[in-house]
N, CA, C and O atoms as CSV, one atom per row, in Angstrom:
chain,resi,resn,atom,element,x,y,z
A,1,MET,N,N,-80.026,7.960,-4.669
A,1,MET,CA,C,-80.811,8.875,-6.043
A,1,MET,C,C,-82.460,9.154,-5.526
A,1,MET,O,O,-83.349,8.336,-5.288
A,2,ILE,N,N,-82.465,10.524,-5.468
A,2,ILE,CA,C,-83.938,10.786,-5.461
A,2,ILE,C,C,-84.357,11.678,-6.698
A,2,ILE,O,O,-83.884,12.810,-6.599
A,3,GLU,N,N,-85.044,11.498,-7.728
A,3,GLU,CA,C,-85.941,12.032,-8.669
A,3,GLU,C,C,-87.259,12.579,-8.215
A,3,GLU,O,O,-88.093,11.952,-7.563
A,4,ILE,N,N,-87.374,14.022,-8.699
A,4,ILE,CA,C,-88.891,14.107,-8.617
A,4,ILE,C,C,-89.542,14.221,-10.254
A,4,ILE,O,O,-89.089,14.558,-11.349
A,5,ALA,N,N,-90.571,13.842,-9.843
A,5,ALA,CA,C,-91.678,13.810,-11.449
A,5,ALA,C,C,-92.967,14.874,-10.785
A,5,ALA,O,O,-93.257,14.996,-9.594
A,6,THR,N,N,-93.405,15.351,-11.599
A,6,THR,CA,C,-94.780,16.337,-11.448
A,6,THR,C,C,-95.605,16.157,-12.667
A,6,THR,O,O,-95.375,16.238,-13.874
A,7,SER,N,N,-96.599,15.896,-11.971
A,7,SER,CA,C,-97.941,16.313,-13.006
A,7,SER,C,C,-99.028,17.404,-12.608
A,7,SER,O,O,-98.678,18.054,-11.623
A,8,SER,N,N,-99.945,17.669,-13.002
A,8,SER,CA,C,-100.832,18.950,-12.694
A,8,SER,C,C,-101.136,18.582,-11.028
A,8,SER,O,O,-100.925,19.502,-10.239
A,9,THR,N,N,-101.554,17.456,-10.554
A,9,THR,CA,C,-101.908,17.198,-9.228
A,9,THR,C,C,-100.964,16.430,-8.176
A,9,THR,O,O,-101.227,16.367,-6.975
A,10,THR,N,N,-99.729,15.803,-8.835
A,10,THR,CA,C,-99.137,14.912,-8.330
A,10,THR,C,C,-97.651,15.162,-8.222
A,10,THR,O,O,-97.068,15.420,-9.275
A,11,THR,N,N,-96.974,15.124,-7.136
A,11,THR,CA,C,-95.437,14.824,-7.067
A,11,THR,C,C,-94.897,13.594,-6.714
A,11,THR,O,O,-95.096,13.056,-5.625
A,12,THR,N,N,-94.204,13.126,-7.631
A,12,THR,CA,C,-93.527,11.711,-7.303
A,12,THR,C,C,-92.282,11.599,-7.283
A,12,THR,O,O,-91.587,11.703,-8.294
A,13,LEU,N,N,-91.706,11.303,-5.770
A,13,LEU,CA,C,-90.227,11.131,-5.949
A,13,LEU,C,C,-89.981,9.555,-5.918
A,13,LEU,O,O,-90.551,8.697,-5.245
A,14,VAL,N,N,-89.149,9.464,-6.678
A,14,VAL,CA,C,-88.453,7.990,-7.108
A,14,VAL,C,C,-87.242,7.604,-6.016
A,14,VAL,O,O,-86.138,8.124,-6.176
A,15,ILE,N,N,-87.420,6.890,-5.155
A,15,ILE,CA,C,-85.802,6.859,-4.231
A,15,ILE,C,C,-85.062,5.736,-4.703
A,15,ILE,O,O,-85.637,4.654,-4.823
A,16,ALA,N,N,-83.823,5.865,-4.992
A,16,ALA,CA,C,-83.211,4.982,-5.075
A,16,ALA,C,C,-82.113,4.485,-4.505
A,16,ALA,O,O,-81.195,5.108,-5.038
A,17,GLY,N,N,-81.634,3.683,-3.689
A,17,GLY,CA,C,-80.501,3.406,-3.237
A,17,GLY,C,C,-80.713,3.517,-1.198
A,17,GLY,O,O,-81.820,3.197,-0.765
A,18,ASP,N,N,-79.742,3.910,-0.290
A,18,ASP,CA,C,-80.168,4.249,0.581
A,18,ASP,C,C,-80.757,5.283,1.406
A,18,ASP,O,O,-80.268,6.374,1.113
A,19,LEU,N,N,-81.485,5.342,2.179
A,19,LEU,CA,C,-82.151,6.572,2.546
A,19,LEU,C,C,-81.992,6.613,3.961
A,19,LEU,O,O,-82.759,6.093,4.771
A,20,ASP,N,N,-80.750,7.384,4.269
A,20,ASP,CA,C,-80.466,7.181,5.740
A,20,ASP,C,C,-79.248,8.674,6.065
A,20,ASP,O,O,-78.966,9.608,5.315
A,21,LEU,N,N,-78.778,8.375,7.417
A,21,LEU,CA,C,-77.975,9.723,7.622
A,21,LEU,C,C,-77.154,9.829,6.502
A,21,LEU,O,O,-77.398,10.915,5.977
A,22,ALA,N,N,-76.265,9.198,5.861
A,22,ALA,CA,C,-75.670,9.494,4.893
A,22,ALA,C,C,-75.897,10.370,3.696
A,22,ALA,O,O,-75.059,10.945,3.002
A,23,GLU,N,N,-77.184,10.352,3.601
A,23,GLU,CA,C,-77.834,11.052,2.567
A,23,GLU,C,C,-78.371,12.483,3.231
A,23,GLU,O,O,-78.510,13.478,2.520
A,24,ARG,N,N,-78.563,12.492,4.183
A,24,ARG,CA,C,-79.424,13.801,4.818
A,24,ARG,C,C,-78.951,14.986,4.259
A,24,ARG,O,O,-79.831,15.843,4.333
A,25,ASP,N,N,-78.208,15.287,3.874
A,25,ASP,CA,C,-77.383,16.550,2.933
A,25,ASP,C,C,-78.241,16.852,2.127
A,25,ASP,O,O,-78.710,17.980,2.281
A,26,GLN,N,N,-78.701,16.152,1.164
A,26,GLN,CA,C,-79.989,16.331,0.282
A,26,GLN,C,C,-81.037,16.659,0.640
A,26,GLN,O,O,-81.673,17.478,-0.023
A,27,PHE,N,N,-81.560,16.095,1.851
A,27,PHE,CA,C,-83.007,16.313,2.200
A,27,PHE,C,C,-83.653,17.731,2.121
A,27,PHE,O,O,-84.663,17.990,1.467
A,28,PRO,N,N,-82.768,18.821,3.050
A,28,PRO,CA,C,-83.639,19.850,2.773
A,28,PRO,C,C,-83.413,20.562,1.512
A,28,PRO,O,O,-83.551,21.772,1.691
A,29,GLU,N,N,-83.135,20.277,0.372
A,29,GLU,CA,C,-83.220,20.804,-0.974
A,29,GLU,C,C,-84.319,20.358,-1.325
A,29,GLU,O,O,-85.319,21.044,-1.536
A,30,ILE,N,N,-84.224,19.002,-1.434
A,30,ILE,CA,C,-85.570,18.246,-2.047
A,30,ILE,C,C,-86.498,18.539,-1.563
A,30,ILE,O,O,-87.368,18.949,-2.332
A,31,ALA,N,N,-86.864,18.498,0.050
A,31,ALA,CA,C,-87.890,19.038,1.053
A,31,ALA,C,C,-88.492,20.442,0.232
A,31,ALA,O,O,-89.577,20.525,-0.344
A,32,ALA,N,N,-87.649,21.296,0.340
A,32,ALA,CA,C,-88.218,22.451,0.015
A,32,ALA,C,C,-88.588,22.362,-1.491
A,32,ALA,O,O,-89.563,23.078,-1.720
A,33,ARG,N,N,-88.219,21.843,-2.375
A,33,ARG,CA,C,-88.863,21.470,-3.961
A,33,ARG,C,C,-89.782,21.085,-3.695
A,33,ARG,O,O,-90.667,21.920,-3.879
A,34,VAL,N,N,-90.205,19.977,-3.235
A,34,VAL,CA,C,-91.359,18.877,-3.067
A,34,VAL,C,C,-92.400,20.143,-2.492
A,34,VAL,O,O,-93.483,20.334,-3.045
A,35,VAL,N,N,-91.953,20.964,-1.346
A,35,VAL,CA,C,-92.958,21.615,-0.723
A,35,VAL,C,C,-93.390,22.922,-1.481
A,35,VAL,O,O,-94.374,23.579,-1.140
A,36,GLY,N,N,-92.704,23.194,-2.369
A,36,GLY,CA,C,-92.400,24.553,-2.997
A,36,GLY,C,C,-93.582,24.315,-4.501
A,36,GLY,O,O,-93.983,25.230,-5.220
A,37,LEU,N,N,-93.910,22.902,-4.637
A,37,LEU,CA,C,-94.463,22.427,-5.647
A,37,LEU,C,C,-95.685,22.754,-5.641
A,37,LEU,O,O,-96.399,23.168,-6.555
A,38,ARG,N,N,-96.027,22.429,-3.933
A,38,ARG,CA,C,-97.549,22.481,-3.828
A,38,ARG,C,C,-98.491,21.871,-4.410
A,38,ARG,O,O,-99.505,22.505,-4.701
A,39,ARG,N,N,-98.387,20.561,-4.705
A,39,ARG,CA,C,-99.280,19.564,-5.080
A,39,ARG,C,C,-100.050,18.653,-4.083
A,39,ARG,O,O,-99.574,18.167,-3.057
A,40,GLN,N,N,-101.459,18.483,-4.602
A,40,GLN,CA,C,-102.485,17.615,-3.619
A,40,GLN,C,C,-101.874,16.436,-3.211
A,40,GLN,O,O,-102.296,15.952,-2.160
A,41,LEU,N,N,-100.956,15.845,-3.812
A,41,LEU,CA,C,-100.733,14.410,-3.597
A,41,LEU,C,C,-99.068,14.146,-3.904
A,41,LEU,O,O,-98.650,14.229,-5.059
A,42,LEU,N,N,-98.414,13.912,-3.084
A,42,LEU,CA,C,-97.348,13.281,-3.055
A,42,LEU,C,C,-96.861,11.729,-3.083
A,42,LEU,O,O,-96.720,11.106,-2.030
A,43,VAL,N,N,-96.675,11.294,-4.031
A,43,VAL,CA,C,-96.508,9.694,-3.853
A,43,VAL,C,C,-94.821,9.019,-4.084
A,43,VAL,O,O,-94.174,9.189,-5.118
A,44,ILE,N,N,-94.427,8.396,-3.110
A,44,ILE,CA,C,-92.718,8.064,-2.817
A,44,ILE,C,C,-93.035,6.704,-3.266
A,44,ILE,O,O,-93.840,5.860,-2.874
A,45,ASP,N,N,-92.128,6.742,-4.242
A,45,ASP,CA,C,-91.779,5.104,-4.823
A,45,ASP,C,C,-90.863,4.696,-4.490
A,45,ASP,O,O,-89.908,5.009,-5.201
A,46,MET,N,N,-90.511,3.688,-3.143
A,46,MET,CA,C,-89.694,2.916,-2.653
A,46,MET,C,C,-89.185,2.080,-2.778
A,46,MET,O,O,-88.439,1.529,-1.969
A,47,CYS,N,N,-89.648,1.552,-4.558
A,47,CYS,CA,C,-89.456,0.133,-4.683
A,47,CYS,C,C,-87.958,-0.210,-4.639
A,47,CYS,O,O,-87.564,-1.282,-4.178
A,48,ARG,N,N,-86.921,0.978,-5.260
A,48,ARG,CA,C,-85.332,0.663,-5.300
A,48,ARG,C,C,-85.050,1.121,-3.936
A,48,ARG,O,O,-83.999,1.749,-4.057
A,49,VAL,N,N,-85.411,1.156,-2.682
A,49,VAL,CA,C,-85.061,1.604,-1.812
A,49,VAL,C,C,-84.042,0.365,-1.022
A,49,VAL,O,O,-84.541,-0.725,-0.744
A,50,THR,N,N,-83.036,0.577,-0.805
A,50,THR,CA,C,-82.222,-0.669,0.034
A,50,THR,C,C,-82.167,-0.947,1.333
A,50,THR,O,O,-82.028,-2.062,1.836
A,51,PHE,N,N,-82.305,0.339,2.010
A,51,PHE,CA,C,-82.278,0.426,3.343
A,51,PHE,C,C,-82.484,2.269,3.756
A,51,PHE,O,O,-81.886,3.295,3.431
A,52,MET,N,N,-83.736,1.923,4.682
A,52,MET,CA,C,-83.988,3.121,5.570
A,52,MET,C,C,-83.571,3.026,6.664
A,52,MET,O,O,-83.574,1.920,7.204
A,53,ASP,N,N,-83.045,4.240,7.377
A,53,ASP,CA,C,-82.937,4.356,8.937
A,53,ASP,C,C,-83.878,5.529,9.357
A,53,ASP,O,O,-84.516,6.155,8.511
A,54,SER,N,N,-83.945,5.817,10.747
A,54,SER,CA,C,-84.121,7.016,11.173
A,54,SER,C,C,-84.357,8.225,10.987
A,54,SER,O,O,-85.275,8.921,11.422
A,55,THR,N,N,-83.198,8.560,10.085
A,55,THR,CA,C,-82.905,9.875,9.577
A,55,THR,C,C,-84.201,9.617,8.058
A,55,THR,O,O,-85.209,10.138,7.582
A,56,GLY,N,N,-83.608,8.882,7.919
A,56,GLY,CA,C,-84.632,8.606,6.410
A,56,GLY,C,C,-86.201,8.897,6.529
A,56,GLY,O,O,-86.865,9.733,5.917
A,57,ALA,N,N,-86.598,7.974,7.484
A,57,ALA,CA,C,-88.047,7.975,8.091
A,57,ALA,C,C,-88.408,9.505,8.236
A,57,ALA,O,O,-89.338,10.001,7.600
A,58,ALA,N,N,-87.513,10.318,9.224
A,58,ALA,CA,C,-87.507,11.414,9.334
A,58,ALA,C,C,-87.900,12.312,8.325
A,58,ALA,O,O,-88.886,13.040,8.439
A,59,PHE,N,N,-86.948,12.277,7.054
A,59,PHE,CA,C,-87.525,13.002,5.832
A,59,PHE,C,C,-88.657,12.823,5.306
A,59,PHE,O,O,-89.255,13.834,4.940
A,60,LEU,N,N,-89.090,11.923,5.173
A,60,LEU,CA,C,-90.255,10.895,5.008
A,60,LEU,C,C,-91.776,11.684,5.925
A,60,LEU,O,O,-92.779,12.229,5.465
A,61,ILE,N,N,-91.473,11.498,6.918
A,61,ILE,CA,C,-92.465,12.352,7.885
A,61,ILE,C,C,-92.422,13.844,7.867
A,61,ILE,O,O,-93.339,14.511,8.345
A,62,SER,N,N,-91.429,14.337,7.354
A,62,SER,CA,C,-91.555,15.632,7.200
A,62,SER,C,C,-92.282,16.455,5.864
A,62,SER,O,O,-92.648,17.628,5.785
A,63,LEU,N,N,-92.331,15.395,4.902
A,63,LEU,CA,C,-92.835,15.374,3.645
A,63,LEU,C,C,-94.324,15.362,3.848
A,63,LEU,O,O,-95.221,16.112,3.463
A,64,ALA,N,N,-94.304,14.516,4.412
A,64,ALA,CA,C,-96.031,14.256,4.463
A,64,ALA,C,C,-96.568,15.074,5.711
A,64,ALA,O,O,-97.747,15.411,5.603
A,65,ASP,N,N,-96.044,15.382,6.656
A,65,ASP,CA,C,-96.494,16.639,7.682
A,65,ASP,C,C,-96.781,17.534,6.894
A,65,ASP,O,O,-97.975,17.734,6.672
A,66,ALA,N,N,-95.555,18.517,6.091
A,66,ALA,CA,C,-95.911,19.615,5.511
A,66,ALA,C,C,-96.984,19.391,4.136
A,66,ALA,O,O,-97.508,20.406,3.678
A,67,GLY,N,N,-97.303,17.992,3.473
A,67,GLY,CA,C,-98.188,18.034,2.765
A,67,GLY,C,C,-100.102,18.043,3.757
A,67,GLY,O,O,-101.135,18.626,3.425
A,68,ARG,N,N,-99.917,17.457,4.540
A,68,ARG,CA,C,-101.143,17.323,5.518
A,68,ARG,C,C,-101.450,18.468,5.931
A,68,ARG,O,O,-102.663,18.590,6.105
A,69,LYS,N,N,-100.661,19.634,6.229
A,69,LYS,CA,C,-100.968,20.743,6.772
A,69,LYS,C,C,-101.476,21.764,5.572
A,69,LYS,O,O,-102.002,22.869,5.707
A,70,ARG,N,N,-101.109,20.951,4.187
A,70,ARG,CA,C,-102.243,21.758,3.318
A,70,ARG,C,C,-103.436,21.580,2.880
A,70,ARG,O,O,-104.236,22.220,2.198
A,71,GLY,N,N,-103.400,20.422,3.490
A,71,GLY,CA,C,-104.474,19.679,2.961
A,71,GLY,C,C,-104.161,18.414,2.164
A,71,GLY,O,O,-105.139,17.735,1.852
A,72,GLY,N,N,-103.144,18.054,1.844
A,72,GLY,CA,C,-102.626,16.953,0.836
A,72,GLY,C,C,-102.578,15.472,1.200
A,72,GLY,O,O,-103.264,15.298,2.207
A,73,ALA,N,N,-102.179,14.655,0.883
A,73,ALA,CA,C,-101.813,13.430,1.077
A,73,ALA,C,C,-100.519,12.748,0.579
A,73,ALA,O,O,-99.939,13.142,-0.433
A,74,THR,N,N,-100.096,11.724,1.317
A,74,THR,CA,C,-98.653,11.029,0.912
A,74,THR,C,C,-98.684,9.740,0.822
A,74,THR,O,O,-98.684,9.123,1.888
A,75,VAL,N,N,-98.718,8.978,-0.439
A,75,VAL,CA,C,-98.554,7.801,-0.433
A,75,VAL,C,C,-97.190,7.089,-0.377
A,75,VAL,O,O,-96.249,7.548,-1.025
A,76,LEU,N,N,-97.081,6.206,0.223
A,76,LEU,CA,C,-95.933,5.277,-0.159
A,76,LEU,C,C,-96.275,3.916,-0.667
A,76,LEU,O,O,-96.989,3.039,-0.181
A,77,ARG,N,N,-95.354,3.982,-2.134
A,77,ARG,CA,C,-95.488,3.251,-2.820
A,77,ARG,C,C,-94.407,2.059,-3.080
A,77,ARG,O,O,-93.590,2.438,-3.920
A,78,GLY,N,N,-94.202,1.003,-2.713
A,78,GLY,CA,C,-93.407,0.033,-2.914
A,78,GLY,C,C,-92.476,-0.050,-1.466
A,78,GLY,O,O,-91.377,-0.557,-1.240
A,79,ALA,N,N,-93.231,0.525,-0.796
A,79,ALA,CA,C,-92.198,0.173,0.511
A,79,ALA,C,C,-92.190,-1.196,1.275
A,79,ALA,O,O,-93.348,-1.612,1.220
A,80,ASP,N,N,-91.440,-2.043,1.932
A,80,ASP,CA,C,-91.513,-2.943,2.419
A,80,ASP,C,C,-91.850,-3.043,3.841
A,80,ASP,O,O,-91.845,-1.999,4.493
A,81,ASP,N,N,-92.170,-4.251,4.468
A,81,ASP,CA,C,-92.391,-4.559,5.922
A,81,ASP,C,C,-91.179,-3.473,6.605
A,81,ASP,O,O,-91.561,-2.544,7.317
A,82,ARG,N,N,-90.205,-3.611,6.417
A,82,ARG,CA,C,-88.834,-2.973,7.390
A,82,ARG,C,C,-89.301,-1.632,7.387
A,82,ARG,O,O,-89.616,-0.981,8.384
A,83,ASP,N,N,-89.330,-1.185,5.959
A,83,ASP,CA,C,-89.610,0.292,6.278
A,83,ASP,C,C,-90.975,0.625,6.313
A,83,ASP,O,O,-91.159,1.815,6.058
A,84,LEU,N,N,-92.139,-0.112,6.576
A,84,LEU,CA,C,-93.037,0.331,7.473
A,84,LEU,C,C,-93.245,0.135,8.602
A,84,LEU,O,O,-94.287,0.618,9.047
A,85,PHE,N,N,-92.321,-0.675,9.572
A,85,PHE,CA,C,-92.128,-0.925,10.528
A,85,PHE,C,C,-91.365,0.361,11.255
A,85,PHE,O,O,-91.912,0.950,12.187
A,86,VAL,N,N,-90.185,0.711,10.802
A,86,VAL,CA,C,-89.656,2.248,10.597
A,86,VAL,C,C,-90.435,3.019,11.181
A,86,VAL,O,O,-90.316,3.480,12.316
A,87,LEU,N,N,-91.576,3.252,10.135
A,87,LEU,CA,C,-92.112,4.339,10.196
A,87,LEU,C,C,-93.086,4.417,11.467
A,87,LEU,O,O,-93.406,5.353,12.200
A,88,GLU,N,N,-93.458,2.949,11.431
A,88,GLU,CA,C,-94.520,2.823,12.799
A,88,GLU,C,C,-93.747,3.033,14.020
A,88,GLU,O,O,-94.301,3.576,14.976
A,89,VAL,N,N,-92.604,2.686,14.087
A,89,VAL,CA,C,-91.688,2.510,15.583
A,89,VAL,C,C,-91.583,4.379,15.819
A,89,VAL,O,O,-91.657,5.056,16.845
A,90,CYS,N,N,-91.437,4.659,14.754
A,90,CYS,CA,C,-91.441,6.766,15.072
A,90,CYS,C,C,-92.767,6.950,15.260
A,90,CYS,O,O,-92.721,7.967,15.951
A,91,GLY,N,N,-93.943,6.693,15.139
A,91,GLY,CA,C,-95.514,6.721,15.684
A,91,GLY,C,C,-95.971,7.899,14.029
A,91,GLY,O,O,-96.835,8.770,14.127
A,92,ALA,N,N,-95.546,7.760,13.293
A,92,ALA,CA,C,-95.679,8.311,12.158
A,92,ALA,C,C,-96.683,7.730,10.801
A,92,ALA,O,O,-97.147,8.373,9.860
A,93,LEU,N,N,-96.796,6.248,11.134
A,93,LEU,CA,C,-97.208,5.383,10.008
A,93,LEU,C,C,-98.971,5.933,9.317
A,93,LEU,O,O,-99.462,5.697,8.213
A,94,ASP,N,N,-99.406,6.522,10.211
A,94,ASP,CA,C,-100.608,7.205,10.180
A,94,ASP,C,C,-100.757,8.649,9.218
A,94,ASP,O,O,-101.689,9.228,8.660
A,95,LEU,N,N,-99.502,8.835,9.346
A,95,LEU,CA,C,-99.339,10.030,8.323
A,95,LEU,C,C,-99.517,9.457,6.534
A,95,LEU,O,O,-99.667,10.264,5.617
A,96,PHE,N,N,-99.480,8.439,6.394
A,96,PHE,CA,C,-98.700,7.611,4.533
A,96,PHE,C,C,-100.459,7.074,4.613
A,96,PHE,O,O,-101.138,6.769,5.593
A,97,ARG,N,N,-100.729,7.112,3.452
A,97,ARG,CA,C,-101.593,6.097,2.602
A,97,ARG,C,C,-100.830,5.201,2.240
A,97,ARG,O,O,-99.782,5.664,1.790
A,98,ILE,N,N,-100.896,3.909,2.233
A,98,ILE,CA,C,-99.864,2.372,1.701
A,98,ILE,C,C,-100.406,1.939,0.779
A,98,ILE,O,O,-101.383,1.291,1.157
A,99,ASP,N,N,-100.261,1.945,-0.663
A,99,ASP,CA,C,-100.484,1.113,-1.888
A,99,ASP,C,C,-100.031,0.191,-1.659
A,99,ASP,O,O,-98.811,0.047,-1.572
A,100,THR,N,N,-100.969,-0.818,-1.471
A,100,THR,CA,C,-100.236,-2.144,-1.108
A,100,THR,C,C,-101.175,-2.711,-2.528
A,100,THR,O,O,-101.785,-3.748,-2.270
A,101,ASP,N,N,-101.358,-2.238,-3.836
A,101,ASP,CA,C,-101.803,-3.126,-4.825
A,101,ASP,C,C,-100.759,-2.790,-5.778
A,101,ASP,O,O,-100.981,-2.979,-6.974
A,102,HIS,N,N,-99.501,-2.250,-5.340
A,102,HIS,CA,C,-98.540,-1.713,-6.291
A,102,HIS,C,C,-97.238,-2.804,-6.592
A,102,HIS,O,O,-96.837,-3.453,-5.626
A,103,HIS,N,N,-96.655,-2.983,-7.779
A,103,HIS,CA,C,-96.043,-4.192,-7.571
A,103,HIS,C,C,-94.630,-3.336,-8.852
A,103,HIS,O,O,-94.653,-2.730,-9.923
A,104,CYS,N,N,-93.620,-3.795,-7.881
A,104,CYS,CA,C,-92.339,-3.127,-8.270
A,104,CYS,C,C,-91.939,-3.797,-9.596
A,104,CYS,O,O,-91.510,-4.936,-9.783
A,105,GLU,N,N,-92.225,-2.654,-10.602
A,105,GLU,CA,C,-91.756,-3.392,-12.057
A,105,GLU,C,C,-90.255,-2.392,-12.451
A,105,GLU,O,O,-89.932,-1.363,-11.856
A,106,GLN,N,N,-89.647,-2.916,-13.386
A,106,GLN,CA,C,-88.696,-2.473,-13.817
A,106,GLN,C,C,-88.254,-2.687,-15.352
A,106,GLN,O,O,-88.201,-3.792,-15.892
A,107,SER,N,N,-87.928,-1.397,-16.003
A,107,SER,CA,C,-87.975,-1.895,-17.853
A,107,SER,C,C,-86.688,-1.071,-18.045
A,107,SER,O,O,-86.447,0.046,-17.587
A,108,ASP,N,N,-85.610,-2.161,-19.117
A,108,ASP,CA,C,-84.716,-1.153,-19.815
A,108,ASP,C,C,-85.160,-0.535,-20.759
A,108,ASP,O,O,-85.721,-1.029,-21.737
A,109,THR,N,N,-84.923,0.756,-20.527
A,109,THR,CA,C,-85.348,1.580,-21.322
A,109,THR,C,C,-84.444,1.672,-23.000
A,109,THR,O,O,-84.952,2.007,-24.070
A,110,ALA,N,N,-83.342,1.356,-22.809
A,110,ALA,CA,C,-81.788,1.221,-23.450
A,110,ALA,C,C,-82.269,0.111,-24.913
A,110,ALA,O,O,-82.050,0.240,-26.117
A,111,THR,N,N,-82.939,-0.875,-24.185
A,111,THR,CA,C,-82.571,-2.058,-25.397
A,111,THR,C,C,-84.280,-2.238,-25.602
A,111,THR,O,O,-84.574,-3.044,-26.485
A,112,GLY,N,N,-85.676,-1.448,-24.745
A,112,GLY,CA,C,-86.988,-1.803,-24.775
A,112,GLY,C,C,-87.074,-2.902,-24.266
A,112,GLY,O,O,-88.251,-3.237,-24.399
A,113,ALA,N,N,-86.333,-3.945,-23.576
A,113,ALA,CA,C,-87.086,-4.800,-22.670
A,113,ALA,C,C,-88.218,-4.660,-22.115
A,113,ALA,O,O,-88.448,-3.535,-21.671
A,114,ALA,N,N,-89.168,-5.606,-21.973
A,114,ALA,CA,C,-90.276,-5.511,-21.593
A,114,ALA,C,C,-90.276,-5.054,-19.828
A,114,ALA,O,O,-89.150,-4.885,-19.360
A,115,SER,N,N,-91.177,-4.904,-19.101
A,115,SER,CA,C,-90.832,-4.742,-17.771
A,115,SER,C,C,-90.997,-6.015,-17.042
A,115,SER,O,O,-91.938,-6.759,-17.317
A,116,VAL,N,N,-90.073,-6.326,-16.066
A,116,VAL,CA,C,-90.270,-7.277,-15.366
A,116,VAL,C,C,-90.734,-7.192,-13.798
A,116,VAL,O,O,-90.376,-6.111,-13.331
A,117,GLU,N,N,-91.087,-7.611,-13.310
A,117,GLU,CA,C,-91.339,-7.940,-11.826
A,117,GLU,C,C,-89.953,-7.765,-10.765
A,117,GLU,O,O,-89.166,-8.712,-10.785
A,118,LEU,N,N,-89.661,-6.714,-9.940
A,118,LEU,CA,C,-88.382,-6.751,-9.420
A,118,LEU,C,C,-88.746,-7.946,-8.122
A,118,LEU,O,O,-89.788,-8.270,-7.551
A,119,PRO,N,N,-87.281,-8.387,-8.011
A,119,PRO,CA,C,-87.935,-9.809,-6.526
A,119,PRO,C,C,-87.767,-8.529,-5.429
A,119,PRO,O,O,-87.262,-7.410,-5.519
A,120,GLN,N,N,-88.374,-9.185,-4.472
A,120,GLN,CA,C,-88.583,-8.674,-3.337
A,120,GLN,C,C,-87.430,-8.257,-2.476
A,120,GLN,O,O,-86.621,-9.184,-2.514
A,121,ARG,N,N,-86.985,-7.288,-1.718
A,121,ARG,CA,C,-85.700,-7.031,-0.659
A,121,ARG,C,C,-85.897,-8.446,0.234
A,121,ARG,O,O,-86.898,-9.089,0.548
A,122,PRO,N,N,-84.730,-8.585,0.443
A,122,PRO,CA,C,-84.609,-9.844,1.661
A,122,PRO,C,C,-85.053,-9.410,3.085
A,122,PRO,O,O,-84.816,-8.242,3.393
A,123,ARG,N,N,-85.444,-9.921,3.658
A,123,ARG,CA,C,-86.279,-9.532,4.964
A,123,ARG,C,C,-85.332,-10.165,6.015
A,123,ARG,O,O,-84.981,-11.344,5.963
A,124,PRO,N,N,-84.877,-9.133,7.142
A,124,PRO,CA,C,-84.345,-9.883,7.964
A,124,PRO,C,C,-84.691,-10.700,9.050
A,124,PRO,O,O,-85.845,-10.586,9.462
A,125,ALA,N,N,-83.808,-11.646,9.704
A,125,ALA,CA,C,-84.224,-12.887,10.413
A,125,ALA,C,C,-84.771,-12.789,11.586
A,125,ALA,O,O,-85.122,-13.802,12.190
């Protein structure tokens, strides 16, 4: 699932679940919406991404490239080492600013429970 939120200067994509070949059908519509918003900053929140393959990486690369052509920037927030490795192998890591200070949090808005830090995704051996 991919949600889009905007402010006057920023578009934020919040991605949950897999970002892979099985999800590719939604990528063109989301990319068109994001590019059409014409915000200078795109923040991609990957805290809840469970898996990303090269198809998902190509989607992120296309978003970052479109923003860069307009003079904007793309920030990856909550990307783990595995996600960054996929982007590095694709030769595209330099298209992104990496938010190394972000700590993934989750809150239960239904119960009003306080935010808690999410556990890190397991790393491959």
